[in-house]
C-alpha positions as CSV (number, residue, x, y, z in Angstrom):
1,M,-2.0,-46.4,65.1
2,S,-3.7,-48.4,62.4
3,A,-3.6,-47.4,58.7
4,T,-7.2,-46.3,58.9
5,A,-7.2,-44.5,62.3
6,K,-8.5,-40.9,62.2
7,K,-5.8,-38.3,62.3
8,T,-5.2,-34.7,61.1
9,A,-3.4,-34.2,57.8
10,P,0.4,-33.8,58.2
11,L,2.2,-30.6,57.3
12,P,5.4,-30.3,55.3
13,A,7.3,-30.1,58.6
14,D,5.8,-33.4,59.7
15,I,6.9,-35.0,56.5
16,L,10.4,-33.7,56.9
17,A,10.4,-35.2,60.5
18,R,9.7,-38.6,59.0
19,K,13.2,-38.8,57.5
20,G,14.6,-42.2,58.2
21,G,11.4,-43.4,59.9
22,L,8.4,-45.3,58.8
23,P,8.2,-45.1,55.0
24,L,6.0,-42.5,53.5
25,V,3.0,-43.8,51.5
26,C,2.2,-41.6,48.5
27,L,-0.2,-41.9,45.5
28,T,-1.5,-39.6,42.9
29,A,-5.2,-38.6,42.7
30,Y,-7.1,-36.4,40.3
31,T,-10.7,-36.6,41.4
32,T,-12.8,-36.5,44.6
33,P,-13.8,-40.2,44.5
34,V,-10.3,-41.4,44.1
35,A,-9.0,-39.0,46.7
36,R,-11.5,-40.5,49.2
37,L,-10.1,-44.0,48.4
38,T,-6.5,-42.9,48.9
39,D,-7.0,-40.7,52.0
40,P,-7.2,-43.4,54.7
41,H,-4.0,-45.1,53.5
42,C,-1.7,-42.3,52.3
43,D,0.6,-39.8,54.0
44,I,0.8,-37.7,50.8
45,V,-1.6,-37.4,47.9
46,L,-0.1,-35.8,44.8
47,V,-2.2,-34.1,42.2
48,G,0.3,-34.8,39.5
49,D,0.5,-33.3,36.1
50,S,0.4,-36.9,34.9
51,L,-3.4,-36.1,34.8
52,G,-2.7,-34.8,31.3
53,M,-1.9,-38.3,30.1
54,V,-4.0,-40.4,32.5
55,L,-7.3,-38.4,32.3
56,H,-7.0,-36.1,29.2
57,G,-5.3,-38.4,26.7
58,M,-2.2,-36.2,26.1
59,E,1.0,-37.7,24.9
60,S,3.0,-36.0,27.6
61,T,2.6,-33.6,30.5
62,L,3.7,-30.6,28.5
63,G,0.2,-29.5,27.6
64,V,-1.1,-29.3,31.1
65,T,-2.2,-25.9,32.3
66,M,-2.5,-24.0,35.6
67,E,-6.2,-24.1,35.2
68,M,-6.2,-27.9,34.9
69,M,-4.1,-28.3,37.9
70,I,-6.2,-26.0,40.0
71,L,-9.5,-27.6,38.8
72,H,-8.3,-31.1,39.7
73,G,-6.5,-29.9,42.9
74,A,-9.7,-28.4,44.3
75,A,-11.6,-31.6,43.5
76,V,-9.0,-33.8,45.2
77,K,-9.0,-31.6,48.3
78,R,-12.7,-32.2,48.8
79,G,-12.0,-35.9,49.2
80,L,-9.1,-35.6,51.7
81,S,-9.2,-35.3,55.5
82,R,-6.0,-37.1,56.8
83,A,-3.5,-37.1,53.9
84,M,-1.4,-34.0,52.9
85,M,-2.1,-32.7,49.4
86,V,0.7,-31.6,47.1
87,V,0.0,-30.1,43.6
88,D,2.4,-30.2,40.7
89,M,3.4,-26.9,39.1
90,P,2.8,-27.5,35.3
91,F,5.3,-26.9,32.6
92,G,5.9,-23.2,31.9
93,S,4.5,-22.0,35.2
94,Y,7.8,-21.6,37.2
95,E,10.8,-21.8,34.9
96,E,10.9,-18.1,33.7
97,S,11.8,-16.6,37.1
98,P,11.5,-17.0,40.8
99,S,8.8,-14.3,40.8
100,Q,6.8,-16.2,38.2
101,A,7.1,-19.3,40.3
102,L,6.0,-17.5,43.5
103,R,3.0,-15.9,41.7
104,N,1.8,-19.3,40.4
105,A,2.6,-21.3,43.4
106,A,0.7,-18.9,45.7
107,R,-2.3,-19.2,43.3
108,I,-2.2,-23.0,43.5
109,L,-2.1,-23.0,47.3
110,R,-4.8,-20.4,47.6
111,E,-7.2,-21.9,45.1
112,T,-6.8,-25.6,45.9
113,G,-6.0,-25.7,49.6
114,A,-2.8,-27.6,48.9
115,A,-0.1,-27.8,51.6
116,A,2.7,-27.6,49.1
117,V,3.7,-27.5,45.5
118,K,6.0,-29.8,43.6
119,L,8.3,-28.7,40.8
120,E,10.9,-30.4,38.6
121,G,14.6,-29.7,38.4
122,G,17.7,-29.7,40.4
123,V,20.7,-27.3,40.2
124,E,18.9,-25.0,37.8
125,M,15.9,-24.7,40.2
126,E,17.9,-24.1,43.3
127,E,17.4,-20.3,43.3
128,T,13.7,-20.7,42.6
129,I,13.2,-23.3,45.4
130,R,15.0,-21.1,47.9
131,F,13.0,-18.0,46.8
132,L,9.7,-19.9,47.3
133,T,10.6,-21.6,50.7
134,R,11.8,-18.3,52.1
135,R,8.4,-16.9,51.3
136,S,6.3,-19.6,53.0
137,I,5.8,-21.8,49.9
138,P,6.7,-25.4,50.9
139,V,8.3,-27.2,48.0
140,M,8.6,-30.9,47.1
141,A,11.4,-31.2,44.6
142,H,11.6,-33.8,41.7
143,I,14.9,-34.9,40.1
144,G,16.2,-37.8,38.0
145,L,13.7,-38.4,35.2
146,T,11.7,-35.2,35.0
147,P,8.8,-35.7,32.6
148,Q,8.5,-32.0,31.7
149,A,12.1,-32.2,30.3
150,I,11.6,-35.3,28.1
151,N,12.5,-33.4,25.0
152,T,15.9,-32.5,26.3
153,L,16.4,-35.8,28.2
154,G,15.7,-37.8,25.1
155,G,12.6,-39.6,26.3
156,Y,11.7,-41.5,29.4
157,K,15.2,-42.9,30.1
158,V,16.9,-43.9,33.3
159,Q,18.9,-41.0,34.7
160,G,22.1,-41.1,36.7
161,R,24.0,-44.0,35.1
162,G,27.7,-43.8,34.5
163,E,29.1,-40.2,34.2
164,D,25.6,-38.9,34.7
165,R,25.6,-40.0,38.3
166,A,27.4,-36.9,39.4
167,R,24.8,-34.6,37.8
168,V,21.9,-36.3,39.7
169,L,23.8,-36.2,42.9
170,D,24.4,-32.5,42.4
171,D,20.7,-32.0,41.8
172,A,19.8,-33.8,45.0
173,R,22.2,-31.7,47.0
174,A,21.0,-28.5,45.4
175,V,17.3,-29.0,46.2
176,A,18.0,-30.0,49.8
177,R,20.3,-27.0,50.2
178,A,17.6,-24.7,48.8
179,G,15.0,-25.8,51.4
180,A,12.8,-28.4,49.8
181,F,11.1,-30.5,52.5
182,S,11.3,-33.7,50.4
183,V,12.4,-34.9,46.9
184,V,11.0,-37.3,44.4
185,L,13.7,-39.6,42.8
186,E,12.3,-40.9,39.5
187,K,13.8,-43.6,37.4
188,V,17.3,-43.6,38.9
189,P,19.5,-46.6,39.7
190,A,18.8,-48.2,43.1
191,T,22.4,-47.7,44.3
192,L,22.3,-44.0,43.5
193,A,18.9,-43.6,45.2
194,D,20.3,-45.3,48.3
195,E,23.3,-43.0,48.2
196,I,21.2,-39.9,47.9
197,T,18.8,-41.1,50.7
198,A,21.8,-41.7,53.0
199,E,23.3,-38.3,52.4
200,L,20.3,-36.0,52.2
201,P,18.7,-34.6,55.4
202,I,15.3,-34.6,53.7
203,P,13.0,-37.5,52.8
204,T,13.4,-39.1,49.4
205,I,10.3,-40.5,47.7
206,G,11.1,-43.1,45.1
207,I,9.3,-44.0,41.8
208,G,11.4,-46.4,39.9
209,A,14.2,-45.9,42.4
210,S,14.9,-48.0,45.5
211,A,13.0,-49.7,48.4
212,G,15.6,-47.9,50.6
213,C,14.0,-44.5,49.9
214,D,12.1,-42.8,52.7
215,G,8.9,-43.3,50.8
216,Q,7.3,-44.4,47.6
217,I,4.9,-43.0,45.1
218,L,3.0,-44.4,42.1
219,V,0.4,-43.1,39.7
220,V,-2.9,-44.5,41.1
221,D,-4.2,-45.4,37.7
222,D,-1.1,-47.4,37.0
223,M,-1.2,-49.4,40.2
224,L,-5.0,-50.1,39.8
225,G,-4.6,-51.2,36.1
226,L,-6.8,-48.4,34.8
227,F,-4.2,-46.7,32.6
228,T,-3.2,-49.2,29.9
229,A,-1.6,-47.1,27.2
230,F,1.8,-48.3,28.5
231,K,3.1,-49.9,31.7
232,P,6.4,-48.6,33.2
233,K,8.6,-51.3,34.7
234,F,8.3,-49.7,38.2
235,A,4.5,-49.5,38.1
236,K,3.4,-52.7,40.0
237,R,-0.2,-53.6,39.3
238,Y,-2.1,-54.2,42.5
239,A,-5.4,-54.7,40.6
240,E,-6.6,-54.9,37.0
241,L,-9.6,-52.7,37.2
242,G,-9.3,-51.8,33.5
243,E,-10.0,-55.4,32.6
244,T,-12.9,-55.6,35.1
245,A,-14.4,-52.5,33.7
246,D,-14.1,-53.7,30.1
247,A,-15.9,-56.9,31.0
248,A,-18.6,-55.1,32.9
249,I,-19.2,-52.6,30.0
250,A,-19.3,-55.5,27.5
251,A,-21.9,-57.4,29.6
252,Y,-24.0,-54.2,29.8
253,A,-23.8,-53.7,26.0
254,A,-24.8,-57.3,25.4
255,E,-27.8,-57.1,27.7
256,V,-29.1,-53.9,26.2
257,R,-28.9,-55.4,22.7
258,A,-30.7,-58.5,23.9
259,R,-33.3,-56.4,25.7
260,S,-32.6,-58.3,28.9
261,F,-31.7,-55.0,30.6
262,P,-33.6,-53.3,32.1
263,A,-35.2,-56.2,33.8
264,P,-38.6,-55.9,35.6
265,E,-36.8,-55.0,38.8
266,H,-35.2,-52.0,37.2
267,V,-38.3,-50.4,35.8
268,F,-41.3,-48.7,37.5
269,G,-44.9,-49.9,37.4
270,E,-48.2,-48.2,38.1
271,E,-48.3,-47.4,41.8
272,A,-50.9,-46.1,44.2
273,Q,-50.9,-42.4,44.9
274,G,-48.7,-41.6,47.9
275,A,-46.4,-44.6,47.3
276,K,-42.7,-44.0,47.7
277,P,-40.9,-43.4,44.4
């Protein structure tokens, strides 16, 4: 089947069945137009809480709210027909208790049409993930660098080096044991990502991890060159749309100031009654 062939959107069980198979293609999206662009090519489209930084100019993801995630999630859903949508649970929406997590996860699924939620954390979230999955809430886990915990992790640092390797391994085992159908490995050494991928029965999705993971994810604005505040090492630029947009806006501004836009073909003249507008 070609990358653009029509197919129905996969479910979490279908993603789980892809373990060890053809790598999963995942990107973020936050709007309907971008969702439509990603849909023909991706297995999973994530409405990430990175939208706080990418779209709203926040310094981190900590200020993102449930309302923001639901608003953008509903917008992305309108642009999807073949990719599975997953929505991030924002900071503060699931850490208090499993019951809090269930209430907010159910709201996200109900109001966005998402197939699953994603939450950050390993061993400390095992009980919560198990509580959700046993109540029909599919969960994508996220370990390694967890952006919602940057204040305790000391910033956006690689996780799992040296003695910290055992902690990340324990986190991976915990989320798989709890019933997550997949796990994002962010900013961990490639050898550790390969070890986790070989051991876990669920797909691993790398971002700054290893080509040996069961899939890969990037922030779409990073890979298109639209987000330029900073560039993570792992964010390969497949285009430089930010530069293209800057040049286009500069050309528009110059033509307006020179009164060369609008040109005659862009304005309306006197026309006979009944003529098409």
